[in-house]
C-alpha positions in Angstrom: 107.5 135.5 60.0 110.6 134.2 61.7 111.5 130.6 61.0 112.0 128.0 63.6 115.0 125.7 63.9 112.8 123.0 65.6 110.0 121.0 64.1 107.3 122.6 66.2 105.0 123.8 63.4 105.5 127.5 64.3 102.7 129.5 62.8 101.6 132.0 65.5 103.2 135.4 65.3 103.1 138.5 67.5 104.6 141.8 66.4 108.1 140.6 67.5 107.9 137.1 66.0 106.7 133.6 66.9 105.1 132.8 70.2 106.2 129.4 71.5 104.3 127.6 74.2 106.0 125.1 76.6 104.3 123.1 79.4 105.1 121.1 82.4 103.7 117.6 81.9 104.5 116.4 85.4 102.9 113.5 87.1 100.4 115.5 89.2 97.0 116.9 88.2 98.7 120.3 87.9 101.1 119.0 85.3 98.2 117.5 83.4 96.4 120.9 83.5 99.5 122.7 82.3 99.9 120.3 79.3 96.2 120.5 78.5 96.1 124.2 78.7 99.1 124.5 76.4 97.5 122.2 73.8 94.3 124.2 74.0 96.2 127.5 73.5 98.0 125.9 70.5 94.8 124.7 69.0 93.4 128.2 69.3 96.5 129.6 67.5 97.5 131.6 70.5 101.0 130.2 69.9 102.7 127.0 68.8 103.3 124.4 71.4 106.8 122.9 71.4 108.9 120.6 73.5 110.0 121.6 77.0 111.9 118.3 77.3 114.0 119.1 74.2 115.0 122.4 75.8 115.8 120.6 79.0 118.0 118.2 77.0 119.8 121.1 75.4 118.9 120.1 71.9 120.4 122.9 69.8 117.5 123.5 67.4 115.1 123.9 70.3 117.5 126.2 72.1 117.9 128.4 69.0 114.2 128.6 68.4 113.5 129.6 72.1 116.2 132.2 71.8 114.8 133.6 68.6 111.1 133.5 69.3 109.1 136.6 69.8 107.8 135.2 73.1 108.2 132.1 75.1 105.1 131.2 77.1 106.0 128.7 79.9 103.2 127.0 81.8 104.3 125.2 85.0 101.9 123.1 87.0 103.1 124.1 90.5 105.5 126.2 92.4 108.4 123.7 92.0 108.7 125.4 88.6 110.7 122.8 86.7 110.1 124.5 83.3 111.2 127.9 84.7 114.4 126.3 86.0 115.1 124.9 82.6 114.8 128.3 80.9 116.7 130.1 83.6 119.6 127.7 83.4 119.9 128.4 79.7 119.4 132.2 80.0 116.3 132.0 77.8 113.5 134.7 78.1 110.0 133.5 79.1 106.7 134.6 80.4 105.8 132.3 83.3 102.4 131.0 84.4 101.7 128.7 87.3 98.5 126.6 87.2 98.4 126.7 91.0 98.1 130.5 90.8 94.8 130.1 89.1 93.2 128.2 92.1 94.1 124.7 91.1 95.1 122.7 94.1 97.9 120.2 93.5 96.8 116.6 94.2 93.1 117.7 94.7 91.5 119.6 91.9 90.0 117.4 89.2 91.2 118.5 85.7 88.1 118.7 83.5 87.6 120.0 80.0 85.7 122.9 81.4 88.5 123.8 83.8 91.1 123.5 81.0 89.0 125.9 78.8 88.7 128.3 81.6 92.4 128.3 82.4 93.2 128.6 78.7 90.9 131.7 78.5 92.5 133.3 81.5 96.1 132.7 80.4 95.3 133.7 76.8 94.1 137.1 78.0 97.4 137.6 79.8 99.5 136.5 76.8 97.7 138.8 74.3 
């Protein structure tokens, strides 16, 4: 397994290396959903959740880890796509998922445990 330069507890591998999961944690319900889904995926060992803010702050260890990972899974809450902008500005590869693409309406849809599990199931299928 490829080692990580960050302190993200990287333990999930794909054939190309570690899968890292990043999530928007914005102030809306969709940000909450993105963060909750990422944590659920991490707890299911689909990948290792790590810190999007650290990448945004250009902390070198996190940048190196993102550049060396087998796959970066980025879950943004809405079409503003803050996480995607962070990765694009740093020329880092990523697979992008928008919570609003799964029928969650920003500012309206209640984020429940059942919804989080359903979203995690759907995104996990696409990651695998």
